[in-house]
C-alpha positions in Angstrom: 71.2 37.3 25.8 67.8 37.1 27.4 68.4 33.9 29.3 72.1 35.8 30.7 70.3 38.6 31.7 70.8 38.4 36.0 67.5 39.8 36.6 65.8 37.3 34.4 67.9 34.6 36.2 66.7 35.7 39.6 63.1 35.4 38.5 63.7 32.0 37.0 64.7 30.9 40.7 68.7 30.9 40.1 71.0 31.6 43.3 73.5 33.8 42.3 76.6 34.9 44.2 76.1 38.4 43.5 72.3 39.6 43.4 71.2 41.9 40.6 70.2 45.1 41.5 67.7 48.0 40.6 65.9 50.6 42.8 62.2 52.0 42.6 61.9 55.3 41.5 65.5 55.2 40.4 64.7 57.5 37.4 64.0 60.6 40.1 63.9 64.0 41.5 67.2 63.2 43.1 69.4 63.2 40.0 70.0 66.4 38.7 69.8 64.8 35.3 66.6 63.9 35.5 65.8 67.4 36.9 66.8 69.2 33.9 64.8 66.8 31.6 61.6 67.2 33.8 62.0 71.0 33.3 62.3 70.5 29.8 59.0 68.5 29.6 57.3 71.4 31.5 55.5 69.3 34.1 54.9 65.7 35.1 52.3 64.5 32.8 53.6 66.0 29.9 57.1 64.0 30.7 55.1 61.0 31.4 53.3 61.5 27.9 57.0 62.4 25.9 58.2 59.2 24.9 61.3 60.8 23.8 61.9 62.2 27.1 60.6 59.7 29.5 62.6 56.8 27.6 65.7 59.1 28.6 64.7 60.1 32.0 64.8 56.0 32.2 68.0 55.7 30.6 69.5 58.1 33.3 70.3 56.2 36.2 71.5 53.0 33.9 74.0 55.3 32.2 75.2 56.8 35.9 74.9 53.2 37.6 75.0 50.4 35.5 71.9 48.8 37.2 70.5 45.5 36.2 67.6 46.6 35.2 65.4 49.8 34.1 62.1 50.4 35.0 59.6 52.1 32.9 59.1 55.9 33.5 55.5 56.5 34.4 52.7 57.0 36.7 50.4 54.7 38.2 47.5 56.8 37.8 47.5 56.8 34.0 45.3 54.3 34.0 42.4 56.4 35.7 42.8 59.4 33.3 42.6 56.7 30.4 39.6 55.1 32.0 38.1 59.0 31.5 39.1 60.2 35.3 40.3 63.9 35.4 44.3 63.7 36.6 46.6 66.9 37.4 49.3 67.3 39.4 49.9 70.3 42.1 53.4 71.2 43.1 54.8 70.3 46.2 51.6 68.3 47.0 50.9 65.5 44.6 48.2 64.0 42.4 44.7 65.1 41.8 41.6 63.6 40.5 38.1 64.0 40.2 36.3 61.5 42.7 34.6 58.5 42.1 32.0 58.0 45.2 28.8 57.5 43.3 27.2 55.5 40.7 26.7 58.6 38.3 30.5 58.6 38.7 31.2 55.5 37.7 29.1 55.6 34.9 30.9 58.3 33.5 34.2 55.9 33.2 35.3 54.7 29.8 35.5 50.6 29.6 38.9 49.6 29.9 38.9 48.5 26.1 39.5 52.4 25.4 42.2 53.0 27.4 44.8 52.6 24.5 44.5 55.9 22.9 45.5 57.6 25.8 48.4 55.2 26.8 50.1 54.6 23.2 52.4 57.1 24.1 53.7 54.8 26.9 53.9 51.6 25.0 56.1 53.9 22.6 58.1 54.8 25.6 58.7 50.9 26.3 59.5 50.6 22.5 62.0 52.9 22.4 63.6 51.7 25.6 63.6 48.0 24.5 65.7 49.3 21.7 68.3 51.6 23.4 68.7 49.8 26.6 72.4 47.8 26.9 71.8 44.0 26.2 72.1 43.2 29.3 69.8 45.4 31.1 66.4 43.8 31.8 63.4 46.5 30.9 60.7 46.1 33.6 57.3 47.8 33.0 54.6 48.3 35.7 51.3 49.0 36.8 49.5 50.0 40.4 47.2 47.5 42.0 43.8 48.0 41.7 43.5 48.6 45.2 46.1 51.2 45.4 44.7 52.8 42.2 41.3 52.7 43.8 41.9 54.5 47.2 43.2 57.5 44.6 40.2 57.6 42.7 38.0 57.2 45.5 39.6 60.0 47.8 41.2 62.3 44.5 44.5 62.3 46.1 46.4 60.8 48.3 45.4 59.9 52.1 47.3 58.5 55.3 45.0 56.0 56.1 42.7 55.1 52.7 40.0 56.3 54.6 37.7 57.1 52.1 38.3 53.5 49.9 37.4 52.2 53.1 34.3 54.0 53.6 33.0 53.3 50.3 33.9 49.6 50.6 31.9 49.4 53.8 28.7 51.5 52.9 28.3 50.5 48.8 30.2 47.4 48.4 28.6 46.9 44.8 30.4 50.3 43.6 33.3 49.4 45.3 33.7 46.2 43.7 32.5 47.7 40.1 35.1 50.0 40.1 37.9 47.2 41.5 37.0 45.0 38.5 37.2 48.0 36.0 41.1 48.6 36.8 41.7 45.3 37.0 40.4 44.5 33.5 42.3 47.7 32.6 45.4 47.0 34.4 45.6 43.5 32.4 45.3 45.0 29.1 47.6 47.9 30.0 50.3 45.6 31.2 50.0 43.1 28.1 50.4 46.1 25.7 53.7 46.7 27.6 55.0 43.3 27.6 53.9 43.5 23.5 55.9 46.5 23.2 59.2 44.9 24.8 58.9 44.6 28.4 60.5 41.6 29.8 59.1 41.6 33.3 55.9 43.5 34.7 55.5 44.5 38.7 52.4 44.9 40.1 53.0 48.1 42.7 49.9 47.8 45.8 51.9 50.4 47.7 48.4 51.0 50.5 47.9 47.2 50.5 49.0 47.2 54.1 45.9 49.2 54.9 44.0 46.2 54.0 43.2 43.5 56.8 41.8 39.9 57.3 39.2 38.8 54.4 40.0 42.3 52.7 43.5 41.6 52.1 42.3 38.5 50.6 39.3 39.9 48.3 41.0 43.3 47.1 44.4 42.5 47.5 45.7 39.3 47.0 42.9 38.0 44.6 43.5 40.7 42.0 46.7 40.3 41.8 46.0 36.7 41.8 43.7 37.3 38.5 46.2 40.0 36.5 49.5 37.3 36.8 47.2 34.8 35.6 45.4 36.6 32.6 49.1 37.8 31.6 50.8 34.4 32.1 47.9 32.9 29.5 48.3 35.9 27.4 52.3 35.7 27.3 53.4 32.5 28.5 56.5 32.8 30.6 56.6 36.4 31.6 58.0 36.8 35.0 55.6 39.2 37.4 56.7 40.8 40.5 54.4 41.6 43.0 54.5 44.4 46.1 51.8 44.1 48.6 53.7 46.7 50.4 53.3 46.5 54.5 51.1 43.1 54.4 52.9 42.0 57.3 52.2 38.3 57.9 50.0 38.3 54.9 53.1 38.1 52.9 53.3 34.6 54.2 52.2 32.4 50.7 51.3 35.3 48.9 53.5 33.9 45.9 52.2 30.9 46.3 48.4 32.4 45.8 48.7 34.6 43.3 51.2 33.1 41.2 54.0 35.6 41.1 57.4 35.4 40.3 59.4 37.4 42.7 57.8 39.0 46.0 58.9 42.7 46.5 59.1 43.1 50.6 59.1 46.7 52.2 62.1 47.6 54.9 59.4 46.9 57.6 60.4 43.0 57.0 63.1 41.4 58.8 65.5 40.0 56.1 66.5 36.4 58.2 63.0 35.8 58.4 61.9 36.6 54.9 64.4 34.2 54.1 63.2 31.6 56.0 60.0 32.2 55.5 59.1 33.9 51.9 62.2 33.0 49.8 61.6 29.6 50.2 58.9 30.2 47.8 60.9 31.9 45.2 62.6 34.8 44.7 62.2 38.2 46.8 63.3 41.6 46.0 64.2 44.1 48.7 64.5 45.7 51.0 66.9 48.3 52.3 65.2 51.4 54.0 65.4 54.4 51.8 66.5 56.9 54.6 69.6 55.0 53.7 70.0 56.8 50.4 69.7 60.2 52.4 72.3 59.5 55.5 74.8 57.1 54.0 77.9 56.4 55.6 78.6 53.2 57.7 75.5 52.1 58.4 74.2 52.0 54.8 77.0 49.4 54.3 76.5 47.7 57.4 72.8 47.3 56.3 73.0 46.7 52.8 75.5 43.7 53.8 73.5 42.0 56.2 70.2 41.7 53.3 72.6 40.6 50.9 74.0 37.7 53.3 70.4 37.1 54.6 69.2 36.1 51.1 72.2 34.7 49.9 71.3 31.1 49.8 68.2 32.0 47.4 67.3 33.9 44.5 67.4 37.5 45.3 67.3 41.0 43.6 68.5 43.7 45.8 66.3 47.0 45.6 65.0 49.4 48.5 61.7 48.6 50.6 60.0 51.4 48.8 60.9 54.4 46.5 64.4 56.4 46.6 63.3 59.9 47.9 64.2 63.5 46.4 66.3 64.3 49.0 68.8 61.3 48.6 72.3 61.7 47.5 73.2 59.9 44.4 76.5 59.0 45.9 75.1 56.8 48.4 73.6 55.0 45.5 76.5 54.5 44.4 77.9 53.3 47.6 75.1 51.0 47.7 75.9 49.5 44.6 79.3 49.0 44.9 78.9 47.1 48.3 76.2 44.6 46.9 78.9 43.7 44.3 81.5 44.0 46.7 79.7 41.9 49.5 
């Protein structure tokens, strides 16, 4: 059955007449069933660590829409928590963490090898999903990229320009690089455990890669992705890896070849025709409909969806959004998008 899964065929480089489809944050607040399950869990972190409920919200969009893949429900900031950082979520504002801005802060973190006791519920969620997903549905595991995770650990929260992380990089590069190395090591172990538990593909989310420029992009976005991909493929030969260096711009060029990833996920700032000519030549691409169409719907959604499918029709392509679906999205628009892809 694995050889027949559409996502895995695309990741292996196969061109398909109808591209497989899934959606970033497809288990989320736009769905009433998700909101009900989250209320049952009590709060976001409790939902992440409740294996049965986390599996349930992962399955909900599969039942509703029949996506070709399910992505594990978790959060990129569970690794900092597993390393010893304090993590909590403020309603309406997002995550908060204890900060890493000095050697003393860094010394409080545990070794990468100690993360699994905290993260065992996540691996249990993967095991449940590998049993309960439909046979044709691919299971995707994921983690945040080291740079993106580090920006939260340094600032203690999300920031518009990742300024605190850039400042630490300039002011204390040895500490900054030590933190990235620790996150990289933990990420390899975390994703490896997800694969052992049943994940068939893993994705590395570098949401803030676009704020790194020039040599910094190579050292702190491209190189950690290469290290993680190489280590995973050494431990788990044949495992496909999707990379998402969001807003990388021209740095998307060559990223797949240099990192060894099997699929390059694209944000919606990238023109699909340009991407087909310059990026899809290196293998599978994923993307890249703007998330706003899930709110506005209508003929523009249909037109843009068809344009993306057509642009990538001559090579391996996984249809997705250019970023995660937003809480104000209309579930009916998701169905319209899926129907348009499959009828295009």
